Structures are given as C-alpha cells and as structure tokens.
Backbone bond lengths (Angstrom), bond angles and torsions (degrees), N, CA, C in turn:
res aa  C-N    CA-C-N  psi(-1)  N-CA   C-N-CA  omega(-1)  CA-C   N-CA-C  phi
1 M - - - 1.452 - - 1.526 107.84 -
2 H 1.296 117.09 141.20 1.457 122.80 -177.65 1.524 110.78 -86.22
3 N 1.300 115.39 144.95 1.461 119.53 174.69 1.516 107.98 -77.62
4 V 1.319 115.76 136.97 1.457 120.76 -179.91 1.517 108.39 -121.75
5 H 1.317 117.08 124.70 1.457 121.53 175.81 1.514 107.85 -97.91
6 L 1.310 116.10 119.75 1.454 120.44 179.48 1.513 109.71 -88.35
7 A 1.319 114.93 139.24 1.464 119.17 177.49 1.522 108.62 -63.12
8 G 1.296 116.08 139.02 1.448 120.34 178.40 1.519 113.16 85.70
9 S 1.330 118.15 2.69 1.456 121.24 177.49 1.525 108.64 -67.83
10 A 1.302 117.26 122.30 1.462 121.54 -174.88 1.528 111.63 -64.76
11 S 1.314 117.00 -40.10 1.459 119.51 -175.78 1.522 112.42 -89.63
12 G 1.319 117.73 -17.78 1.456 121.06 -177.61 1.520 112.71 73.43
13 K 1.352 118.30 10.78 1.462 122.14 -179.53 1.532 109.66 -78.64
14 P 1.317 117.08 154.01 1.464 120.24 177.09 1.523 110.89 -60.95
15 M 1.332 116.22 141.85 1.465 121.80 -177.93 1.532 109.21 -117.83
16 R 1.330 117.37 71.22 1.455 121.60 -178.55 1.527 111.96 -69.15
17 C 1.292 116.77 -37.26 1.455 121.85 -172.90 1.531 111.97 -60.76
18 R 1.309 117.53 -46.93 1.472 120.21 -179.08 1.511 111.45 -60.30
19 R 1.294 117.15 -43.97 1.458 120.42 -179.30 1.525 109.94 -63.44
20 F 1.326 117.10 -42.42 1.454 121.37 179.61 1.524 110.97 -59.32
21 W 1.321 117.15 -48.80 1.467 119.92 -178.66 1.508 111.71 -67.23
22 R 1.316 117.30 -33.74 1.468 120.12 177.19 1.525 110.23 -63.59
23 I 1.335 116.25 -43.87 1.467 119.89 178.76 1.523 110.05 -64.94
24 E 1.321 117.36 -43.79 1.465 120.77 179.63 1.523 111.02 -59.60
25 L 1.312 118.13 -44.44 1.456 121.79 -179.84 1.516 110.67 -62.44
26 D 1.327 117.14 -42.83 1.468 120.62 178.06 1.527 111.45 -59.86
27 V 1.317 116.08 -41.97 1.465 120.35 -179.92 1.527 109.98 -64.22
28 Y 1.323 116.92 -45.73 1.465 119.93 -179.39 1.528 111.57 -64.25
29 I 1.301 117.71 -40.42 1.466 119.58 179.04 1.522 110.50 -68.16
30 D 1.342 117.67 -37.92 1.463 119.83 175.11 1.520 111.40 -60.50
31 L 1.316 117.03 -39.17 1.465 121.19 -179.95 1.522 112.69 -74.55
32 L 1.317 118.05 -14.46 1.465 122.45 -177.42 1.530 112.42 -61.97
33 Q 1.322 117.17 -22.66 1.460 119.32 -179.69 1.537 111.81 -63.40
34 W 1.339 118.16 -28.02 1.464 120.25 -178.36 1.525 112.21 -73.26
35 P 1.333 119.88 -48.95 1.472 117.26 174.64 1.526 111.99 -63.00
36 A 1.329 117.24 -33.46 1.468 119.88 177.87 1.524 110.04 -61.07
37 M 1.325 116.96 -42.17 1.459 121.05 179.44 1.526 110.67 -66.41
38 V 1.332 117.48 -43.10 1.469 121.07 -179.48 1.530 110.49 -63.35
39 V 1.320 117.27 -44.50 1.468 121.10 179.55 1.531 110.21 -63.70
40 T 1.327 117.44 -37.24 1.469 121.22 178.28 1.528 110.77 -63.69
41 V 1.321 117.48 -43.42 1.471 121.09 179.86 1.528 110.44 -66.11
42 I 1.320 117.24 -43.80 1.470 120.64 177.91 1.528 110.01 -61.08
43 A 1.322 116.92 -42.46 1.466 120.83 179.45 1.526 110.86 -61.51
44 A 1.325 116.95 -43.86 1.468 120.15 179.61 1.526 110.69 -62.16
45 W 1.326 116.59 -37.99 1.467 120.49 178.06 1.531 110.40 -64.26
46 L 1.318 116.88 -45.75 1.467 121.04 -177.44 1.530 112.32 -68.46
47 I 1.316 117.42 -33.69 1.469 120.79 -180.00 1.530 110.76 -61.74
48 G 1.323 116.77 -30.65 1.468 120.85 -179.16 1.513 114.48 -76.03
49 S 1.317 118.27 -1.03 1.458 121.91 -178.32 1.528 110.86 -72.47
50 L 1.322 115.19 151.83 1.467 120.46 174.93 1.523 111.88 -84.82
51 Q 1.337 116.94 -12.01 1.458 121.09 -179.26 1.529 109.83 -89.19
52 P 1.334 117.48 124.67 1.468 120.58 -178.68 1.526 113.57 -57.18
53 G 1.329 117.98 -35.44 1.462 121.01 -179.87 1.527 111.61 -63.03
54 R 1.322 115.88 -43.54 1.469 119.50 177.93 1.522 111.28 -67.04
55 R 1.330 116.23 -38.65 1.472 118.90 177.19 1.517 110.25 -62.30
56 F 1.338 117.39 -40.01 1.460 120.81 178.35 1.525 110.55 -60.92
57 V 1.333 116.93 -45.07 1.463 120.69 177.20 1.530 109.60 -61.53
58 G 1.324 116.80 -38.15 1.463 120.57 176.93 1.517 112.14 -60.82
59 F 1.330 116.72 -43.89 1.468 120.02 177.77 1.531 110.84 -63.38
60 C 1.337 115.94 -39.92 1.474 119.18 177.59 1.526 110.69 -63.80
61 C 1.331 116.39 -40.45 1.473 119.95 177.06 1.528 110.62 -63.39
62 F 1.337 116.41 -40.47 1.462 119.37 177.41 1.532 110.76 -61.30
63 L 1.322 117.08 -41.43 1.469 119.92 178.88 1.527 110.78 -64.69
64 L 1.325 117.13 -38.71 1.463 120.16 175.51 1.525 110.49 -63.90
65 S 1.320 116.56 -42.77 1.469 119.15 179.49 1.530 110.65 -65.19
66 N 1.326 117.56 -36.63 1.472 120.39 176.01 1.521 110.22 -58.70
67 L 1.321 116.64 -45.24 1.461 121.08 179.15 1.534 111.14 -62.38
68 L 1.329 116.78 -46.05 1.466 120.45 179.78 1.526 111.38 -61.46
69 W 1.338 116.79 -41.78 1.471 119.98 179.04 1.519 111.34 -66.84
70 V 1.329 117.64 -35.96 1.470 120.01 178.01 1.526 110.06 -65.24
71 I 1.329 117.41 -43.04 1.468 120.50 178.21 1.524 110.25 -60.87
72 W 1.327 116.06 -47.39 1.450 119.59 179.70 1.534 110.94 -65.14
73 G 1.322 116.31 -41.92 1.462 120.68 -179.60 1.520 112.83 -64.23
74 W 1.316 116.93 -36.39 1.470 120.75 177.56 1.529 109.43 -63.22
75 H 1.318 115.66 -44.49 1.457 120.99 179.67 1.531 110.92 -63.53
76 A 1.337 116.43 -39.47 1.463 121.78 -177.85 1.532 112.00 -86.58
77 E 1.343 116.65 -1.20 1.470 122.61 -176.24 1.520 111.58 56.13
78 A 1.328 115.42 41.29 1.462 122.63 179.28 1.531 108.12 -97.49
79 W 1.319 115.66 80.05 1.466 121.66 -171.97 1.528 112.03 -66.70
80 A 1.313 118.27 -35.13 1.466 120.23 178.06 1.531 110.31 -66.12
81 L 1.315 116.92 -38.57 1.468 120.83 177.50 1.524 110.51 -63.39
82 I 1.315 116.54 -41.30 1.467 120.13 178.85 1.524 110.17 -63.32
83 T 1.317 116.71 -44.55 1.468 120.81 178.24 1.520 110.61 -60.30
84 L 1.331 116.61 -44.86 1.468 121.17 177.78 1.523 110.66 -59.20
85 Q 1.313 117.90 -44.61 1.460 121.40 -177.52 1.526 111.85 -65.90
86 V 1.320 117.45 -36.24 1.472 120.42 176.55 1.529 109.55 -65.05
87 C 1.333 116.59 -44.23 1.476 120.03 177.94 1.523 111.04 -62.38
88 L 1.332 116.84 -44.19 1.464 120.41 179.07 1.527 111.51 -64.97
89 A 1.326 117.42 -36.36 1.469 120.36 177.83 1.526 110.07 -63.54
90 L 1.325 117.11 -40.99 1.467 119.89 177.67 1.526 110.82 -63.27
91 M 1.333 116.72 -40.58 1.470 119.45 177.24 1.527 111.01 -67.06
92 N 1.326 117.37 -34.98 1.463 120.22 177.38 1.526 111.18 -66.63
93 L 1.328 116.88 -38.33 1.466 119.77 175.73 1.530 110.39 -62.78
94 R 1.319 116.84 -39.10 1.470 121.21 175.24 1.527 109.73 -62.25
95 G 1.333 116.37 -40.64 1.465 120.81 178.92 1.520 112.29 -63.76
96 V 1.318 116.77 -39.57 1.469 120.06 177.13 1.515 109.57 -61.60
97 K 1.323 116.31 -44.68 1.474 120.58 -178.93 1.528 110.46 -63.27
98 K 1.329 117.06 -44.96 1.460 120.41 -178.70 1.524 111.65 -70.87
99 N 1.322 117.63 -28.86 1.460 121.12 178.73 1.526 110.88 -68.15
100 D 1.342 116.30 -32.98 1.461 120.82 179.98 1.522 112.19 -79.76
101 A 1.321 117.91 -25.05 1.464 122.02 -176.44 1.531 110.10 -76.00
102 P 1.341 116.77 152.19 1.468 119.31 175.04 1.531 109.85 -62.71
103 T 1.312 115.57 150.69 1.470 119.78 -176.03 1.516 110.88 -71.63
104 Q 1.317 114.89 117.26 1.457 122.46 175.15 1.518 107.20 -139.88
105 P 1.324 117.90 143.96 1.468 118.61 178.40 1.532 110.18 -65.77
106 E 1.314 115.70 145.23 1.458 119.63 176.84 1.529 108.80 -69.45
107 P 1.337 118.13 151.13 1.458 120.50 -177.64 1.532 113.44 -59.52
108 D 1.326 117.72 -32.89 1.456 119.34 -177.77 1.521 113.02 -94.28
109 A 1.337 117.72 4.61 1.457 120.78 -179.64 1.528 109.62 -79.34
110 P 1.323 117.60 136.45 1.473 119.57 177.89 1.529 109.89 -67.94
111 R 1.317 114.81 143.74 1.466 120.04 -179.19 1.517 110.09 -91.33
112 A 1.319 114.58 141.13 1.479 119.03 -178.61 1.496 111.95 -87.24
C-alpha cells in the first residue's frame, strides 16, 4: 500500500488509513447496485400478489429499493436515476395508500 500525504496534515505523517477506508466505501457503494436490483425484483413479485399484506410488503420493498438506488446513483452521479427513483417512491407511497383503502373504482376509470 502506498503512503499518502494529505494536504493540511499537521504532522505530515503518511495517512494510509483514510485512503483505505475511502477505497473500501467506494467498493461497497459500487456493489450496492446488486442488492438494489434483487430487492426491486422481489418487490415486483410481491406487488403481483392478490393478498393485501403481501402487496404492502412489496411496496415497502420498492421503497427500500428506491433508497438503495438513490444511494448508488448519488455515488455514480446518475442524476436522472435519482430523479426517477424519487418519482417512483412517490408512486409507491400512493400505492401503499390505495392498497390500504377499500376497493372502489377510480373516478376516471371506465365502467364495465
């Protein structure tokens, strides 16, 4: 491992530890996209359930995946992805609310 001298270091001693943790954090955030993808797939599966409890868990999983994607997107400077995830999180919150409400047709839904 290389010694790294940070500007402004009072003692001028090598600062290996900071560099190591910075690299470790970058690696973990890069890997965060995989759990985010898995949670998204699980959420999509649960949303398709006919049981309201499972759908609720699906919405919660979607909200968790939104958070994971935002963290990863911030690290990757993927601003469009972050914007998309915020919009999807708002729609997921709407889904949670509608999942808890009694089933009624929406006002703009065509009647059969």
